PyMOL CGO cylinders between C-alpha atoms (Angstrom):
from pymol import cmd
from pymol.cgo import CYLINDER

trace = [
    CYLINDER, -67.40, -191.42, 167.89, -70.98, -192.39, 168.53, 0.3, 1, 1, 1, 1, 1, 1,
    CYLINDER, -70.98, -192.39, 168.53, -71.48, -191.24, 172.10, 0.3, 1, 1, 1, 1, 1, 1,
    CYLINDER, -71.48, -191.24, 172.10, -68.72, -192.96, 174.07, 0.3, 1, 1, 1, 1, 1, 1,
    CYLINDER, -68.72, -192.96, 174.07, -68.28, -195.78, 171.53, 0.3, 1, 1, 1, 1, 1, 1,
    CYLINDER, -68.28, -195.78, 171.53, -66.33, -195.67, 168.28, 0.3, 1, 1, 1, 1, 1, 1,
    CYLINDER, -66.33, -195.67, 168.28, -68.59, -195.15, 165.26, 0.3, 1, 1, 1, 1, 1, 1,
    CYLINDER, -68.59, -195.15, 165.26, -68.88, -198.02, 162.77, 0.3, 1, 1, 1, 1, 1, 1,
    CYLINDER, -68.88, -198.02, 162.77, -67.59, -197.09, 159.33, 0.3, 1, 1, 1, 1, 1, 1,
    CYLINDER, -67.59, -197.09, 159.33, -69.24, -198.99, 156.46, 0.3, 1, 1, 1, 1, 1, 1,
    CYLINDER, -69.24, -198.99, 156.46, -66.93, -201.49, 154.71, 0.3, 1, 1, 1, 1, 1, 1,
    CYLINDER, -66.93, -201.49, 154.71, -67.48, -199.72, 151.36, 0.3, 1, 1, 1, 1, 1, 1,
    CYLINDER, -67.48, -199.72, 151.36, -66.09, -196.46, 152.82, 0.3, 1, 1, 1, 1, 1, 1,
    CYLINDER, -66.09, -196.46, 152.82, -62.99, -198.26, 154.14, 0.3, 1, 1, 1, 1, 1, 1,
    CYLINDER, -62.99, -198.26, 154.14, -62.55, -199.97, 150.75, 0.3, 1, 1, 1, 1, 1, 1,
    CYLINDER, -62.55, -199.97, 150.75, -62.80, -196.59, 148.95, 0.3, 1, 1, 1, 1, 1, 1,
    CYLINDER, -62.80, -196.59, 148.95, -60.13, -195.08, 151.21, 0.3, 1, 1, 1, 1, 1, 1,
    CYLINDER, -60.13, -195.08, 151.21, -57.86, -198.10, 150.74, 0.3, 1, 1, 1, 1, 1, 1,
    CYLINDER, -57.86, -198.10, 150.74, -58.29, -197.91, 146.96, 0.3, 1, 1, 1, 1, 1, 1,
    CYLINDER, -58.29, -197.91, 146.96, -56.77, -194.41, 147.03, 0.3, 1, 1, 1, 1, 1, 1,
    CYLINDER, -56.77, -194.41, 147.03, -53.61, -195.61, 148.77, 0.3, 1, 1, 1, 1, 1, 1,
    CYLINDER, -53.61, -195.61, 148.77, -50.42, -194.93, 146.77, 0.3, 1, 1, 1, 1, 1, 1,
    CYLINDER, -50.42, -194.93, 146.77, -46.94, -195.63, 148.18, 0.3, 1, 1, 1, 1, 1, 1,
    CYLINDER, -46.94, -195.63, 148.18, -48.29, -195.73, 151.72, 0.3, 1, 1, 1, 1, 1, 1,
    CYLINDER, -48.29, -195.73, 151.72, -50.25, -192.47, 151.39, 0.3, 1, 1, 1, 1, 1, 1,
    CYLINDER, -50.25, -192.47, 151.39, -53.92, -191.86, 150.64, 0.3, 1, 1, 1, 1, 1, 1,
    CYLINDER, -53.92, -191.86, 150.64, -54.56, -189.58, 147.64, 0.3, 1, 1, 1, 1, 1, 1,
    CYLINDER, -54.56, -189.58, 147.64, -57.34, -187.07, 148.33, 0.3, 1, 1, 1, 1, 1, 1,
    CYLINDER, -57.34, -187.07, 148.33, -60.01, -186.43, 145.69, 0.3, 1, 1, 1, 1, 1, 1,
    CYLINDER, -60.01, -186.43, 145.69, -59.43, -183.45, 143.40, 0.3, 1, 1, 1, 1, 1, 1,
    CYLINDER, -59.43, -183.45, 143.40, -61.28, -180.27, 144.38, 0.3, 1, 1, 1, 1, 1, 1,
    CYLINDER, -61.28, -180.27, 144.38, -64.72, -179.95, 142.81, 0.3, 1, 1, 1, 1, 1, 1,
    CYLINDER, -64.72, -179.95, 142.81, -64.03, -176.38, 141.79, 0.3, 1, 1, 1, 1, 1, 1,
    CYLINDER, -64.03, -176.38, 141.79, -60.98, -174.99, 140.06, 0.3, 1, 1, 1, 1, 1, 1,
    CYLINDER, -60.98, -174.99, 140.06, -59.94, -171.70, 138.48, 0.3, 1, 1, 1, 1, 1, 1,
    CYLINDER, -59.94, -171.70, 138.48, -62.20, -170.80, 135.57, 0.3, 1, 1, 1, 1, 1, 1,
    CYLINDER, -62.20, -170.80, 135.57, -65.23, -172.67, 136.93, 0.3, 1, 1, 1, 1, 1, 1,
    CYLINDER, -65.23, -172.67, 136.93, -68.48, -170.73, 136.58, 0.3, 1, 1, 1, 1, 1, 1,
    CYLINDER, -68.48, -170.73, 136.58, -69.99, -169.82, 139.95, 0.3, 1, 1, 1, 1, 1, 1,
    CYLINDER, -69.99, -169.82, 139.95, -73.00, -167.95, 141.31, 0.3, 1, 1, 1, 1, 1, 1,
    CYLINDER, -73.00, -167.95, 141.31, -72.86, -165.99, 144.58, 0.3, 1, 1, 1, 1, 1, 1,
    CYLINDER, -72.86, -165.99, 144.58, -75.60, -167.44, 146.80, 0.3, 1, 1, 1, 1, 1, 1,
    CYLINDER, -75.60, -167.44, 146.80, -75.64, -165.04, 149.77, 0.3, 1, 1, 1, 1, 1, 1,
    CYLINDER, -75.64, -165.04, 149.77, -74.67, -161.54, 150.85, 0.3, 1, 1, 1, 1, 1, 1,
    CYLINDER, -74.67, -161.54, 150.85, -74.85, -158.23, 149.02, 0.3, 1, 1, 1, 1, 1, 1,
    CYLINDER, -74.85, -158.23, 149.02, -73.59, -159.79, 145.75, 0.3, 1, 1, 1, 1, 1, 1,
    CYLINDER, -73.59, -159.79, 145.75, -76.20, -162.57, 145.85, 0.3, 1, 1, 1, 1, 1, 1,
    CYLINDER, -76.20, -162.57, 145.85, -77.16, -163.97, 142.40, 0.3, 1, 1, 1, 1, 1, 1,
    CYLINDER, -77.16, -163.97, 142.40, -74.12, -162.47, 140.64, 0.3, 1, 1, 1, 1, 1, 1,
    CYLINDER, -74.12, -162.47, 140.64, -72.53, -164.87, 138.14, 0.3, 1, 1, 1, 1, 1, 1,
    CYLINDER, -72.53, -164.87, 138.14, -68.76, -164.99, 137.70, 0.3, 1, 1, 1, 1, 1, 1,
    CYLINDER, -68.76, -164.99, 137.70, -65.68, -167.16, 137.38, 0.3, 1, 1, 1, 1, 1, 1,
    CYLINDER, -65.68, -167.16, 137.38, -63.69, -168.73, 140.18, 0.3, 1, 1, 1, 1, 1, 1,
    CYLINDER, -63.69, -168.73, 140.18, -60.29, -167.04, 140.16, 0.3, 1, 1, 1, 1, 1, 1,
    CYLINDER, -60.29, -167.04, 140.16, -58.53, -168.90, 142.98, 0.3, 1, 1, 1, 1, 1, 1,
    CYLINDER, -58.53, -168.90, 142.98, -59.05, -170.86, 146.17, 0.3, 1, 1, 1, 1, 1, 1,
    CYLINDER, -59.05, -170.86, 146.17, -57.66, -168.93, 149.13, 0.3, 1, 1, 1, 1, 1, 1,
    CYLINDER, -57.66, -168.93, 149.13, -56.67, -170.08, 152.63, 0.3, 1, 1, 1, 1, 1, 1,
    CYLINDER, -56.67, -170.08, 152.63, -59.17, -170.06, 155.48, 0.3, 1, 1, 1, 1, 1, 1,
    CYLINDER, -59.17, -170.06, 155.48, -62.22, -171.13, 153.41, 0.3, 1, 1, 1, 1, 1, 1,
    CYLINDER, -62.22, -171.13, 153.41, -62.01, -168.07, 151.10, 0.3, 1, 1, 1, 1, 1, 1,
    CYLINDER, -62.01, -168.07, 151.10, -62.32, -167.82, 147.31, 0.3, 1, 1, 1, 1, 1, 1,
    CYLINDER, -62.32, -167.82, 147.31, -61.43, -165.16, 144.76, 0.3, 1, 1, 1, 1, 1, 1,
    CYLINDER, -61.43, -165.16, 144.76, -64.27, -164.65, 142.26, 0.3, 1, 1, 1, 1, 1, 1,
    CYLINDER, -64.27, -164.65, 142.26, -64.14, -162.54, 139.09, 0.3, 1, 1, 1, 1, 1, 1,
    CYLINDER, -64.14, -162.54, 139.09, -67.42, -160.64, 138.61, 0.3, 1, 1, 1, 1, 1, 1,
    CYLINDER, -67.42, -160.64, 138.61, -68.62, -158.17, 135.98, 0.3, 1, 1, 1, 1, 1, 1,
    CYLINDER, -68.62, -158.17, 135.98, -69.47, -155.12, 138.12, 0.3, 1, 1, 1, 1, 1, 1,
    CYLINDER, -69.47, -155.12, 138.12, -69.57, -151.37, 137.50, 0.3, 1, 1, 1, 1, 1, 1,
    CYLINDER, -69.57, -151.37, 137.50, -68.68, -151.73, 133.83, 0.3, 1, 1, 1, 1, 1, 1,
    CYLINDER, -68.68, -151.73, 133.83, -65.65, -153.97, 134.29, 0.3, 1, 1, 1, 1, 1, 1,
    CYLINDER, -65.65, -153.97, 134.29, -64.27, -157.16, 135.74, 0.3, 1, 1, 1, 1, 1, 1,
    CYLINDER, -64.27, -157.16, 135.74, -63.72, -156.98, 139.50, 0.3, 1, 1, 1, 1, 1, 1,
    CYLINDER, -63.72, -156.98, 139.50, -61.96, -159.44, 141.80, 0.3, 1, 1, 1, 1, 1, 1,
    CYLINDER, -61.96, -159.44, 141.80, -63.99, -160.13, 144.91, 0.3, 1, 1, 1, 1, 1, 1,
    CYLINDER, -63.99, -160.13, 144.91, -62.87, -162.29, 147.83, 0.3, 1, 1, 1, 1, 1, 1,
    CYLINDER, -62.87, -162.29, 147.83, -65.73, -164.22, 149.45, 0.3, 1, 1, 1, 1, 1, 1,
    CYLINDER, -65.73, -164.22, 149.45, -66.30, -166.91, 152.04, 0.3, 1, 1, 1, 1, 1, 1,
    CYLINDER, -66.30, -166.91, 152.04, -66.27, -170.29, 150.28, 0.3, 1, 1, 1, 1, 1, 1,
    CYLINDER, -66.27, -170.29, 150.28, -69.92, -170.94, 151.21, 0.3, 1, 1, 1, 1, 1, 1,
    CYLINDER, -69.92, -170.94, 151.21, -71.11, -167.76, 149.42, 0.3, 1, 1, 1, 1, 1, 1,
    CYLINDER, -71.11, -167.76, 149.42, -70.74, -169.21, 145.94, 0.3, 1, 1, 1, 1, 1, 1,
    CYLINDER, -70.74, -169.21, 145.94, -72.45, -172.05, 144.13, 0.3, 1, 1, 1, 1, 1, 1,
    CYLINDER, -72.45, -172.05, 144.13, -71.79, -173.97, 140.96, 0.3, 1, 1, 1, 1, 1, 1,
]
cmd.load_cgo(trace, "trace")
């Protein structure tokens, strides 16, 4: 909505959505990140640590594998705390 009126969606956006239609359903784009993707923690006490994305978790959480304390550690973070 734009105030009390419906927002205008550009024709190119509508065309892109329609182009993803398969058997009556719209296919969503693949996630940008997947297991094994290199990531960098961008906030919090582990800021600037580099690791690998282990898994996407529910509720905007991610599992990241970091080299800490002489070994690989699994750390669960908020999705916004890591960067590519």
